[in-house]
A tleap script that builds the chain and sets N, CA, C and O, in Angstrom:
source leaprc.protein.ff14SB
mol = sequence {
  NMET ASP TYR LYS PHE LEU GLN TYR PHE ALA
  LEU THR VAL THR ILE ILE GLY ALA VAL ASN
  TRP GLY LEU ILE GLY PHE PHE ASN LEU ASN
  LEU VAL SER LEU ILE PHE GLY SER MET SER
  TRP ILE SER ARG ILE ILE TYR GLY LEU VAL
  GLY LEU CYS GLY LEU TYR LEU LEU SER LEU
  TYR GLY VAL ILE GLY GLN GLU ARG GLN ASP
  CMET
}
set mol.1.N position { 0.847 -1.261 0.103 }
set mol.1.CA position { 0.153 -0.074 0.068 }
set mol.1.C position { 0.832 1.170 -0.088 }
set mol.1.O position { 1.991 1.159 0.327 }
set mol.2.N position { 0.420 2.236 -0.573 }
set mol.2.CA position { 1.173 3.629 -0.796 }
set mol.2.C position { 0.918 4.272 0.288 }
set mol.2.O position { -0.207 4.763 0.376 }
set mol.3.N position { 1.850 4.450 1.384 }
set mol.3.CA position { 1.889 5.151 2.646 }
set mol.3.C position { 1.611 6.751 2.333 }
set mol.3.O position { 0.904 7.420 3.087 }
set mol.4.N position { 2.166 7.243 1.278 }
set mol.4.CA position { 2.049 8.636 0.932 }
set mol.4.C position { 0.410 8.915 0.772 }
set mol.4.O position { -0.141 9.859 1.337 }
set mol.5.N position { -0.195 8.086 0.037 }
set mol.5.CA position { -1.666 8.327 -0.174 }
set mol.5.C position { -2.361 8.178 1.138 }
set mol.5.O position { -3.240 8.992 1.418 }
set mol.6.N position { -2.049 7.199 1.990 }
set mol.6.CA position { -2.755 7.187 3.212 }
set mol.6.C position { -2.492 8.328 4.045 }
set mol.6.O position { -3.361 8.889 4.711 }
set mol.7.N position { -1.189 8.690 3.998 }
set mol.7.CA position { -0.956 10.045 4.853 }
set mol.7.C position { -1.746 11.152 4.352 }
set mol.7.O position { -2.408 11.776 5.182 }
set mol.8.N position { -1.787 11.493 3.168 }
set mol.8.CA position { -2.527 12.577 2.588 }
set mol.8.C position { -4.032 12.307 2.701 }
set mol.8.O position { -4.746 13.310 2.725 }
set mol.9.N position { -4.547 11.263 2.763 }
set mol.9.CA position { -6.008 10.931 2.896 }
set mol.9.C position { -6.178 11.248 4.344 }
set mol.9.O position { -7.106 12.019 4.586 }
set mol.10.N position { -5.414 10.777 5.454 }
set mol.10.CA position { -5.795 10.806 6.660 }
set mol.10.C position { -5.636 12.244 7.026 }
set mol.10.O position { -6.459 12.662 7.840 }
set mol.11.N position { -4.659 13.156 6.546 }
set mol.11.CA position { -4.508 14.728 6.872 }
set mol.11.C position { -5.555 15.453 6.216 }
set mol.11.O position { -5.889 16.541 6.687 }
set mol.12.N position { -6.163 14.966 5.116 }
set mol.12.CA position { -7.265 15.613 4.434 }
set mol.12.C position { -8.500 15.538 5.297 }
set mol.12.O position { -9.125 16.522 5.692 }
set mol.13.N position { -8.798 14.253 5.557 }
set mol.13.CA position { -10.163 14.036 6.253 }
set mol.13.C position { -10.038 14.744 7.726 }
set mol.13.O position { -10.938 15.432 8.207 }
set mol.14.N position { -8.808 14.477 8.358 }
set mol.14.CA position { -8.682 15.124 9.613 }
set mol.14.C position { -8.948 16.674 9.661 }
set mol.14.O position { -9.551 17.264 10.557 }
set mol.15.N position { -8.353 17.261 8.462 }
set mol.15.CA position { -8.566 18.799 8.375 }
set mol.15.C position { -10.066 19.304 8.275 }
set mol.15.O position { -10.570 20.308 8.778 }
set mol.16.N position { -10.659 18.276 7.447 }
set mol.16.CA position { -11.993 18.628 7.103 }
set mol.16.C position { -12.860 18.354 8.540 }
set mol.16.O position { -13.829 19.090 8.727 }
set mol.17.N position { -12.581 17.433 9.452 }
set mol.17.CA position { -13.183 17.290 10.738 }
set mol.17.C position { -12.661 18.587 11.632 }
set mol.17.O position { -13.459 19.084 12.428 }
set mol.18.N position { -11.668 18.996 11.537 }
set mol.18.CA position { -11.278 20.112 12.258 }
set mol.18.C position { -11.947 21.407 12.037 }
set mol.18.O position { -12.308 22.132 12.964 }
set mol.19.N position { -12.119 21.709 10.658 }
set mol.19.CA position { -13.013 22.679 10.188 }
set mol.19.C position { -14.477 22.458 10.680 }
set mol.19.O position { -15.090 23.383 11.213 }
set mol.20.N position { -14.973 21.358 10.517 }
set mol.20.CA position { -16.313 21.068 11.053 }
set mol.20.C position { -16.415 21.479 12.448 }
set mol.20.O position { -17.322 22.221 12.824 }
set mol.21.N position { -15.568 21.049 13.184 }
set mol.21.CA position { -15.517 21.348 14.777 }
set mol.21.C position { -15.358 22.797 14.907 }
set mol.21.O position { -16.040 23.292 15.804 }
set mol.22.N position { -14.583 23.641 14.194 }
set mol.22.CA position { -14.554 24.920 14.201 }
set mol.22.C position { -15.823 25.733 13.917 }
set mol.22.O position { -16.180 26.735 14.536 }
set mol.23.N position { -16.451 25.147 12.883 }
set mol.23.CA position { -17.823 25.656 12.546 }
set mol.23.C position { -18.851 25.521 13.758 }
set mol.23.O position { -19.698 26.360 14.065 }
set mol.24.N position { -18.607 24.293 14.389 }
set mol.24.CA position { -19.541 24.108 15.580 }
set mol.24.C position { -19.251 25.016 16.614 }
set mol.24.O position { -20.128 25.572 17.275 }
set mol.25.N position { -18.036 25.179 16.770 }
set mol.25.CA position { -17.597 26.113 18.069 }
set mol.25.C position { -17.875 27.638 17.651 }
set mol.25.O position { -18.374 28.409 18.471 }
set mol.26.N position { -17.587 27.991 16.542 }
set mol.26.CA position { -17.900 29.428 16.359 }
set mol.26.C position { -19.359 29.825 15.955 }
set mol.26.O position { -19.864 30.878 16.343 }
set mol.27.N position { -19.935 29.025 15.246 }
set mol.27.CA position { -21.135 29.293 14.445 }
set mol.27.C position { -22.481 28.391 14.904 }
set mol.27.O position { -23.612 28.609 14.469 }
set mol.28.N position { -22.126 27.302 15.900 }
set mol.28.CA position { -22.972 26.379 16.007 }
set mol.28.C position { -23.653 25.805 14.854 }
set mol.28.O position { -24.871 25.665 14.740 }
set mol.29.N position { -22.632 25.442 13.895 }
set mol.29.CA position { -23.358 24.920 12.583 }
set mol.29.C position { -22.357 23.684 12.192 }
set mol.29.O position { -21.173 23.805 11.879 }
set mol.30.N position { -23.092 22.487 12.281 }
set mol.30.CA position { -22.540 21.206 11.998 }
set mol.30.C position { -22.700 21.021 10.578 }
set mol.30.O position { -23.825 20.870 10.101 }
set mol.31.N position { -21.579 21.020 9.810 }
set mol.31.CA position { -21.771 20.985 8.271 }
set mol.31.C position { -21.945 19.520 7.937 }
set mol.31.O position { -22.595 19.303 6.914 }
set mol.32.N position { -21.545 18.602 8.521 }
set mol.32.CA position { -21.772 17.161 8.274 }
set mol.32.C position { -23.197 16.781 8.451 }
set mol.32.O position { -23.748 16.049 7.630 }
set mol.33.N position { -23.877 17.301 9.599 }
set mol.33.CA position { -25.036 17.023 9.982 }
set mol.33.C position { -26.143 17.862 8.878 }
set mol.33.O position { -27.191 17.391 8.436 }
set mol.34.N position { -25.692 18.935 8.652 }
set mol.34.CA position { -26.436 19.863 7.740 }
set mol.34.C position { -26.549 19.184 6.099 }
set mol.34.O position { -27.552 19.212 5.386 }
set mol.35.N position { -25.374 18.656 5.804 }
set mol.35.CA position { -25.392 17.902 4.531 }
set mol.35.C position { -25.968 16.435 4.367 }
set mol.35.O position { -26.580 16.018 3.384 }
set mol.36.N position { -25.674 15.778 5.443 }
set mol.36.CA position { -25.957 14.212 5.373 }
set mol.36.C position { -27.092 14.027 6.366 }
set mol.36.O position { -27.605 12.908 6.398 }
set mol.37.N position { -27.524 14.907 7.128 }
set mol.37.CA position { -28.598 14.540 8.250 }
set mol.37.C position { -28.024 14.273 9.516 }
set mol.37.O position { -26.872 13.854 9.634 }
set mol.38.N position { -28.790 14.500 10.476 }
set mol.38.CA position { -28.301 14.312 12.040 }
set mol.38.C position { -28.077 12.789 12.397 }
set mol.38.O position { -28.977 11.983 12.634 }
set mol.39.N position { -26.916 12.575 12.395 }
set mol.39.CA position { -26.548 10.982 12.754 }
set mol.39.C position { -27.090 9.869 11.778 }
set mol.39.O position { -27.423 8.750 12.168 }
set mol.40.N position { -27.134 10.222 10.688 }
set mol.40.CA position { -27.440 9.147 9.714 }
set mol.40.C position { -26.476 8.376 9.617 }
set mol.40.O position { -25.455 8.625 10.258 }
set mol.41.N position { -26.559 7.218 8.774 }
set mol.41.CA position { -25.450 6.263 8.545 }
set mol.41.C position { -24.085 6.726 7.999 }
set mol.41.O position { -22.968 6.334 8.336 }
set mol.42.N position { -24.455 7.728 7.001 }
set mol.42.CA position { -23.268 8.222 6.360 }
set mol.42.C position { -22.594 9.156 7.272 }
set mol.42.O position { -21.364 9.172 7.269 }
set mol.43.N position { -23.256 9.939 8.056 }
set mol.43.CA position { -22.582 11.049 8.973 }
set mol.43.C position { -21.844 10.134 10.110 }
set mol.43.O position { -20.754 10.434 10.596 }
set mol.44.N position { -22.534 9.076 10.430 }
set mol.44.CA position { -21.498 8.278 11.403 }
set mol.44.C position { -20.244 7.670 10.618 }
set mol.44.O position { -19.196 7.665 11.264 }
set mol.45.N position { -20.202 7.208 9.450 }
set mol.45.CA position { -19.178 6.722 8.844 }
set mol.45.C position { -18.135 8.015 8.605 }
set mol.45.O position { -16.920 7.832 8.680 }
set mol.46.N position { -18.595 9.088 8.368 }
set mol.46.CA position { -17.621 10.293 8.284 }
set mol.46.C position { -17.035 10.673 9.622 }
set mol.46.O position { -15.896 11.130 9.708 }
set mol.47.N position { -17.803 10.487 10.643 }
set mol.47.CA position { -17.288 10.832 12.090 }
set mol.47.C position { -16.235 9.821 12.345 }
set mol.47.O position { -15.113 10.159 12.721 }
set mol.48.N position { -16.586 8.547 12.143 }
set mol.48.CA position { -15.620 7.360 12.224 }
set mol.48.C position { -14.435 7.561 11.670 }
set mol.48.O position { -13.386 7.357 12.281 }
set mol.49.N position { -14.497 7.995 10.421 }
set mol.49.CA position { -13.255 8.130 9.496 }
set mol.49.C position { -12.419 9.173 10.011 }
set mol.49.O position { -11.200 9.145 9.842 }
set mol.50.N position { -13.106 10.255 10.739 }
set mol.50.CA position { -12.151 11.491 11.098 }
set mol.50.C position { -11.467 11.004 12.343 }
set mol.50.O position { -10.309 11.347 12.584 }
set mol.51.N position { -12.226 10.122 13.232 }
set mol.51.CA position { -11.609 9.748 14.313 }
set mol.51.C position { -10.365 8.645 14.134 }
set mol.51.O position { -9.341 8.650 14.818 }
set mol.52.N position { -10.675 7.702 13.069 }
set mol.52.CA position { -9.655 6.806 12.716 }
set mol.52.C position { -8.404 7.476 12.053 }
set mol.52.O position { -7.258 7.070 12.242 }
set mol.53.N position { -8.703 8.443 11.332 }
set mol.53.CA position { -7.569 9.289 10.437 }
set mol.53.C position { -6.891 10.085 11.802 }
set mol.53.O position { -5.666 10.192 11.869 }
set mol.54.N position { -7.709 10.594 12.805 }
set mol.54.CA position { -6.781 11.206 13.789 }
set mol.54.C position { -5.919 10.344 14.718 }
set mol.54.O position { -4.884 10.759 15.238 }
set mol.55.N position { -6.456 9.031 14.900 }
set mol.55.CA position { -5.459 8.068 15.554 }
set mol.55.C position { -4.421 7.696 14.815 }
set mol.55.O position { -3.342 7.501 15.376 }
set mol.56.N position { -4.560 7.521 13.353 }
set mol.56.CA position { -3.456 7.313 12.498 }
set mol.56.C position { -2.447 8.313 12.609 }
set mol.56.O position { -1.249 8.035 12.659 }
set mol.57.N position { -3.030 9.788 12.658 }
set mol.57.CA position { -1.852 10.680 12.618 }
set mol.57.C position { -1.271 10.974 13.808 }
set mol.57.O position { -0.522 11.947 13.900 }
set mol.58.N position { -1.548 10.155 14.885 }
set mol.58.CA position { -0.758 10.320 16.087 }
set mol.58.C position { 0.475 9.503 15.779 }
set mol.58.O position { 1.426 9.661 16.544 }
set mol.59.N position { 0.608 8.640 14.760 }
set mol.59.CA position { 1.907 8.021 14.519 }
set mol.59.C position { 2.850 9.109 14.204 }
set mol.59.O position { 4.024 8.916 14.521 }
set mol.60.N position { 2.527 10.247 13.620 }
set mol.60.CA position { 3.524 11.183 13.118 }
set mol.60.C position { 4.413 11.785 14.207 }
set mol.60.O position { 5.456 12.379 13.931 }
set mol.61.N position { 3.913 11.591 15.596 }
set mol.61.CA position { 4.722 11.994 16.661 }
set mol.61.C position { 6.019 11.157 16.760 }
set mol.61.O position { 7.078 11.701 17.073 }
set mol.62.N position { 5.947 9.980 16.523 }
set mol.62.CA position { 7.009 9.015 16.344 }
set mol.62.C position { 7.830 9.585 15.247 }
set mol.62.O position { 8.924 10.006 15.624 }
set mol.63.N position { 7.554 9.709 13.897 }
set mol.63.CA position { 8.293 9.971 12.938 }
set mol.63.C position { 9.023 11.434 13.212 }
set mol.63.O position { 10.173 11.620 12.814 }
set mol.64.N position { 8.355 12.362 13.850 }
set mol.64.CA position { 8.958 13.566 14.188 }
set mol.64.C position { 9.939 13.413 15.085 }
set mol.64.O position { 11.019 13.974 14.900 }
set mol.65.N position { 9.697 12.590 16.248 }
set mol.65.CA position { 10.756 12.129 17.101 }
set mol.65.C position { 11.995 11.561 16.439 }
set mol.65.O position { 13.121 11.936 16.768 }
set mol.66.N position { 11.774 10.646 15.498 }
set mol.66.CA position { 13.005 10.050 14.884 }
set mol.66.C position { 13.832 11.014 14.022 }
set mol.66.O position { 15.053 10.885 13.939 }
set mol.67.N position { 13.065 12.112 13.294 }
set mol.67.CA position { 13.783 12.976 12.487 }
set mol.67.C position { 14.587 13.981 13.405 }
set mol.67.O position { 15.645 14.460 12.996 }
set mol.68.N position { 14.127 14.267 14.525 }
set mol.68.CA position { 14.816 15.130 15.549 }
set mol.68.C position { 16.219 14.259 16.025 }
set mol.68.O position { 17.298 14.829 16.187 }
set mol.69.N position { 16.055 13.015 16.190 }
set mol.69.CA position { 17.257 12.444 16.543 }
set mol.69.C position { 18.335 12.117 15.504 }
set mol.69.O position { 19.532 11.955 15.743 }
set mol.70.N position { 17.702 12.044 14.266 }
set mol.70.CA position { 18.704 12.103 13.294 }
set mol.70.C position { 19.429 13.168 12.867 }
set mol.70.O position { 20.333 12.992 12.050 }
set mol.71.N position { 19.127 14.448 13.371 }
set mol.71.CA position { 19.732 15.653 13.228 }
set mol.71.C position { 21.022 15.758 13.949 }
set mol.71.O position { 21.674 16.802 13.900 }
savepdb mol mol.pdb
quit
């Protein structure tokens, strides 16, 4: 599997999730619920993907730590 694609996909989905949380915090506007319905099956899949991508991106802390040690 191409890890670069997975990394870009995870980053993109996490950014979309972060923007959605920003909209909720600043304007009380949940874009996912607005587009797909409140807690519909597709909304739940999107929320699940955002969570999984966020967990995957936690692995970047290890990569960043390795790069600092290599310097």
